[in-house]
C-alpha positions in Angstrom: 0.0 0.0 0.0 2.8 2.4 0.9 4.6 1.7 -2.4 1.3 2.3 -4.3 0.9 5.7 -2.6 4.5 6.5 -3.3 4.0 5.9 -7.0 1.0 8.2 -7.2 2.2 11.1 -5.1 4.7 13.6 -6.5 6.4 14.0 -3.1 8.7 11.8 -1.2 7.0 9.9 1.7 9.6 11.3 4.1 8.5 14.8 5.0 5.0 14.3 3.6 3.2 14.7 7.0 4.7 18.1 7.8 4.0 19.3 4.2 0.3 18.3 4.4 0.2 19.9 7.9 1.4 23.2 6.5 -1.0 22.9 3.5 -3.9 22.5 6.1 -2.7 25.5 8.0 -2.5 27.7 5.0 -5.9 26.4 3.9 -7.3 27.5 7.3 -5.7 30.9 6.9 -7.2 31.3 3.5 -10.6 30.2 4.7 -10.6 32.8 7.5 -9.4 35.7 5.6 -11.6 35.0 2.5 -14.7 34.8 4.7 -13.6 37.9 6.7 -12.8 40.3 3.9 -15.5 39.1 1.4 -18.5 38.7 3.7 -18.0 39.4 7.4 -16.1 42.8 7.3 -18.6 44.5 4.8 -21.5 43.6 7.0 -19.8 44.4 10.3 -18.4 47.7 9.0 -21.8 48.9 8.0 -23.8 47.8 11.1 -21.2 48.2 13.9 -18.5 50.6 12.7 -20.4 52.9 10.4 -17.6 52.7 7.8 -18.4 53.2 4.1 -17.7 50.7 1.3 -14.6 52.7 0.4 -13.1 52.2 3.8 -13.5 48.4 4.1 -12.7 48.0 0.4 -9.4 49.8 1.0 -8.6 47.5 3.9 -8.4 44.6 1.5 -6.2 46.6 -0.8 -3.9 47.4 2.1 -3.8 43.8 3.3 -3.1 42.4 -0.2 -0.4 44.9 -1.0 1.3 44.4 2.3 1.5 40.7 1.8 2.5 40.9 -1.9 5.1 43.6 -1.7 6.9 42.0 1.2 7.0 38.4 -0.1 10.7 38.8 -1.1 11.8 39.8 2.4 9.2 37.3 3.8 10.9 34.5 1.8 14.3 35.6 3.3 12.7 35.6 6.8 11.2 32.2 6.6 14.6 30.8 5.6 16.0 32.1 8.9 13.1 31.3 11.2 11.5 28.2 9.7 8.1 27.7 8.2 6.6 26.7 11.6 7.5 29.9 13.2 6.3 32.0 10.2 2.9 30.2 10.3 2.6 30.8 14.1 3.3 34.5 13.6 0.7 34.7 10.8 -1.9 32.9 13.0 -1.2 35.2 16.0 -1.4 38.4 13.8 -4.7 37.3 12.3 -6.1 36.5 15.7 -5.0 39.8 17.1 -6.7 41.6 14.2 -9.9 39.8 14.8 -9.9 40.4 18.6 -9.2 44.1 18.2 -11.8 44.7 15.4 -14.8 45.5 17.7 -12.7 48.2 19.5 -11.5 50.3 16.5 -12.9 53.7 16.1 -11.3 55.1 12.9 -10.6 53.9 9.4 -6.8 54.2 9.9 -7.1 51.7 12.8 -8.8 49.1 10.5 -6.1 49.7 7.8 -3.4 49.2 10.4 -4.8 45.9 11.6 -5.2 44.5 8.1 -1.7 45.8 7.2 -0.2 43.9 10.1 -2.1 40.8 9.1 -0.9 41.0 5.5 2.7 41.5 6.5 2.6 38.4 8.7 1.5 36.3 5.8 4.2 37.4 3.4 6.6 34.6 4.5 4.1 31.7 4.5 3.5 31.2 0.8 7.2 31.3 -0.3 8.1 29.0 2.5 5.4 26.5 1.6 6.2 26.4 -2.1 9.9 26.0 -1.3 9.2 23.1 1.0 7.0 21.5 -1.6 9.6 21.8 -4.3 12.3 20.3 -2.1 10.2 17.4 -1.1 9.2 16.6 -4.6 10.5 13.5 -6.3 13.0 14.2 -9.0 11.2 14.8 -12.2 7.8 15.6 -10.5 8.5 19.1 -9.3 5.9 20.7 -11.5 3.1 18.4 -10.4 4.1 18.8 -6.8 3.8 22.5 -6.8 0.6 22.5 -8.9 -1.1 20.1 -6.4 0.1 22.2 -3.5 -1.6 25.2 -5.0 -4.8 23.4 -5.9 -5.1 21.8 -2.4 -5.2 25.3 -0.9 -7.4 27.1 -3.4 -10.8 25.5 -2.4 -10.4 26.7 1.2 -11.1 30.3 0.1 -14.4 29.1 -1.2 -15.2 27.2 2.0 -14.6 30.3 4.1 -16.7 32.5 1.8 -19.6 30.0 1.8 -19.5 29.5 5.5 -19.6 33.3 6.2 -22.3 33.8 3.5 -24.4 31.2 5.5 -23.7 32.4 9.0 -23.6 36.2 8.7 -27.2 36.8 7.7 -28.4 34.4 10.4 -26.1 35.2 13.3 -23.2 37.6 12.9 -21.8 36.7 16.4 -21.7 33.1 15.4 -19.8 34.1 12.3 -17.3 36.0 14.4 -16.9 33.1 16.7 -16.2 30.8 13.7 -13.5 33.2 12.5 -11.9 33.2 15.9 -12.0 29.4 16.1 -10.4 29.1 12.7 -7.6 31.4 13.5 -7.1 29.8 16.9 -6.7 26.4 15.2 -3.9 27.9 13.0 -2.0 28.8 16.2 -2.6 25.5 17.9 -1.7 23.4 14.9 1.4 25.5 14.4 2.9 24.7 17.8 4.0 21.1 17.0 5.7 22.3 13.9 7.9 25.0 15.4 11.0 22.8 15.5 10.5 21.6 11.9 13.6 22.2 9.8 14.5 21.0 6.3 17.6 18.8 6.2 18.8 19.3 2.6 22.4 19.7 1.6 22.9 22.9 -0.3 25.1 22.7 -3.4 27.4 25.5 -4.5 25.2 27.6 -6.7 24.7 31.3 -7.5 23.0 32.7 -4.5 20.6 35.0 -6.2 20.3 34.6 -10.0 19.5 38.1 -11.0 19.9 37.5 -14.8 17.5 34.6 -14.8 15.0 36.4 -12.7 15.1 39.4 -15.0 14.2 37.1 -17.8 11.0 35.9 -16.1 9.8 39.2 -14.7 7.7 40.2 -17.7 6.1 36.7 -17.8 5.5 36.6 -14.1 3.6 39.9 -14.3 1.8 39.0 -17.6 0.4 35.6 -16.6 -1.4 37.0 -13.6 -2.3 40.3 -15.2 -4.2 38.4 -18.0 -6.8 36.6 -15.8 -7.0 39.5 -13.4 -8.3 41.8 -16.2 -11.6 39.8 -16.2 -11.6 38.5 -12.6 -14.1 41.0 -11.3 -16.2 41.2 -14.4 -17.0 37.5 -15.0 -20.1 37.4 -12.8 -21.5 40.7 -14.3 -20.8 39.5 -17.8 -22.4 36.1 -17.2 -25.6 37.5 -15.8 -26.0 40.6 -17.9 -24.7 39.4 -21.3 -24.9 35.6 -21.2 -28.1 35.5 -19.2 -26.8 32.8 -16.9 -28.3 32.1 -13.5 -26.3 31.4 -10.4 -26.5 27.6 -10.8 -25.5 27.8 -14.5 -22.5 30.0 -13.8 -21.6 27.8 -10.8 -21.7 24.7 -13.0 -19.5 26.3 -15.6 -16.9 27.3 -13.0 -17.1 23.9 -11.3 -16.7 22.0 -14.6 -13.6 24.0 -15.5 -12.1 23.5 -12.1 -12.8 19.8 -12.1 -11.2 19.3 -15.5 -8.2 21.3 -14.4 -7.7 19.4 -11.2 -8.4 15.9 -12.6 -6.2 16.3 -15.6 -3.3 18.0 -13.9 -1.8 14.7 -12.8 -1.3 13.2 -16.2 -0.8 16.5 -18.1 1.7 17.5 -15.5 3.9 14.6 -16.5 4.7 16.3 -19.8 6.7 19.2 -18.4 8.4 17.0 -15.9 9.5 14.5 -18.4 9.9 16.4 -21.7 10.6 19.9 -20.5 8.2 22.8 -19.7 8.5 24.9 -22.8 6.0 23.3 -25.2 3.2 22.6 -22.7 3.7 26.0 -21.1 3.2 27.8 -24.4 0.3 25.5 -25.4 -1.5 26.0 -22.0 -1.2 29.8 -22.4 -2.5 29.6 -26.0 -5.5 27.5 -24.9 -6.3 30.1 -22.2 -6.0 32.8 -24.8 -8.5 31.0 -27.1 -10.8 30.5 -24.1 -11.0 34.2 -23.5 -11.6 34.9 -27.2 -14.5 32.4 -27.2 -16.1 33.8 -24.1 -16.0 37.3 -25.7 -18.2 35.9 -28.5 -21.1 35.4 -25.9 -21.6 31.7 -26.4 -24.7 29.8 -25.4 -24.7 27.7 -22.2 -23.8 24.4 -23.8 -21.0 26.1 -25.8 -19.8 27.7 -22.6 -19.5 24.3 -21.0 -17.2 23.2 -23.8 -15.2 26.4 -23.4 -14.8 25.7 -19.7 -13.3 22.3 -20.6 -10.8 23.9 -22.9 -9.9 26.5 -20.3 -9.4 23.7 -17.7 -7.1 21.8 -19.9 -5.1 25.0 -20.6 -4.8 25.7 -16.9 -3.8 22.1 -16.2 -1.0 22.4 -18.8 0.2 25.8 -17.7 0.4 25.5 -13.9 2.8 22.5 -13.6 4.8 23.7 -16.6 5.4 27.1 -15.0 6.3 25.5 -11.7 8.7 23.1 -13.3 10.4 25.9 -15.1 10.8 28.0 -12.0 12.2 25.0 -10.0 14.8 24.5 -12.8 15.8 28.2 -12.5 15.8 28.8 -8.8 18.9 27.8 -6.9 18.6 25.8 -3.6 20.6 28.3 -1.6 18.1 31.2 -1.4 15.0 29.7 -2.9 12.4 31.0 -0.6 13.5 34.6 -0.9 13.7 34.3 -4.7 10.3 32.7 -4.8 9.0 35.5 -2.8 10.3 38.0 -5.3 8.6 36.2 -8.2 5.3 36.0 -6.2 5.6 39.7 -5.5 5.8 40.4 -9.3 2.9 38.1 -9.9 0.9 40.1 -7.3 1.5 43.3 -9.2 -0.2 41.7 -12.2 -3.1 40.6 -10.0 -3.4 44.1 -8.6 -3.2 45.9 -11.9 -5.6 43.7 -13.9 -9.0 44.7 -12.4 -8.4 48.4 -13.0 -7.5 47.9 -16.6 -10.5 45.6 -17.1 -12.8 48.1 -15.6 -11.5 50.9 -17.8 -11.9 48.7 -20.9 -15.4 47.7 -19.9 -16.5 51.3 -19.5 -14.8 52.8 -22.6 -14.7 50.0 -25.3 -17.6 47.7 -24.3 -18.3 44.6 -22.4 -16.2 42.2 -24.6 -13.1 44.4 -24.6 -11.6 43.0 -21.3 -11.9 39.5 -22.6 -10.1 40.4 -25.8 -7.4 42.2 -23.8 -7.0 39.1 -21.6 -6.7 36.9 -24.6 -4.0 39.2 -26.1 -2.1 39.2 -22.8 -2.1 35.4 -22.6 -0.9 35.2 -26.2 1.8 37.8 -25.6 3.2 35.8 -22.7 3.1 32.7 -24.8 5.1 34.4 -27.6 7.5 35.8 -24.9 8.2 32.2 -23.7 8.6 31.0 -27.3 11.7 33.1 -27.7 12.9 33.5 -24.0 13.1 29.9 -23.0 16.1 28.0 -24.4 15.7 24.5 -25.6 17.2 23.0 -22.5 15.7 25.4 -20.0 
């Protein structure tokens, strides 16, 4: 049985328990903050604090930018303190922010709390991705990192749905659930405080500036492209495609299911044959997906488009991760990974503004055309930037 599991999993059995523990911890963190910022805070701010939408909306921006802009230093910090300590700090900062929330009296106090919370999370993601890449079996790094990401993503939805259910019924019960979730992060971090990776570090370039400079445009572009339409999908689906909640949910669910179920076998391609071709193909398929959505397809056609997008995503994610693992040295990997994540976050932050401007000035289909063009531009960039043996 152990051998069968070892063949399926992209990670080594040794170290798998701590890795899954950290995945669970980060999942809990994502569930709490997703439910807090998306559902709980808007309702609590209006009814208890009297803050406008601009105030609580800005708190998410402050939180996101604090986490994103400091992922480079955060990666350096987690290398010194360890992932267990970094996770405990993140849990304590989040719990402190929740406990002090009822006592704030001015917008700047809310922003300060969310800023502190964001800063505390800047070390966790680079540390987890570094740990996952180092525990991956040789030749399975792309799949290991792709699965690490996909194991965490659903937790944000869990937190959102839980708060959407609890807040209208009993906002105090919702607050208690947030406190319990953040408290669990602290408790589950305690046994992992002494965890340290025992990996011999070869002699390598400590911080590969030239390689990083090569990937900066791509790291920005591949998050900028989906972010252009990220906040417009629901509006476009209901107003232009005439989709109901269940229909839109089924399209998203189908695309996600295809991506997750096919990532295992499609992820073998970059691990075995190199990341260049599947990376470019995945980006091309996502570009075609955006072009097709812009044509306002019918519901059955949209389901087919979701399958196409899921396959493109399943090709892209492990290919990108495999490429990054090949470039990053062991010596300073978490700090370098944090730098790349910071650049990716800039794309995520810039995309919605561009999408909103295009929607207002050029029409409802313009953001989807722009997203398709951005995906295609990144694919062309990789076509010339990646050497044959990269």
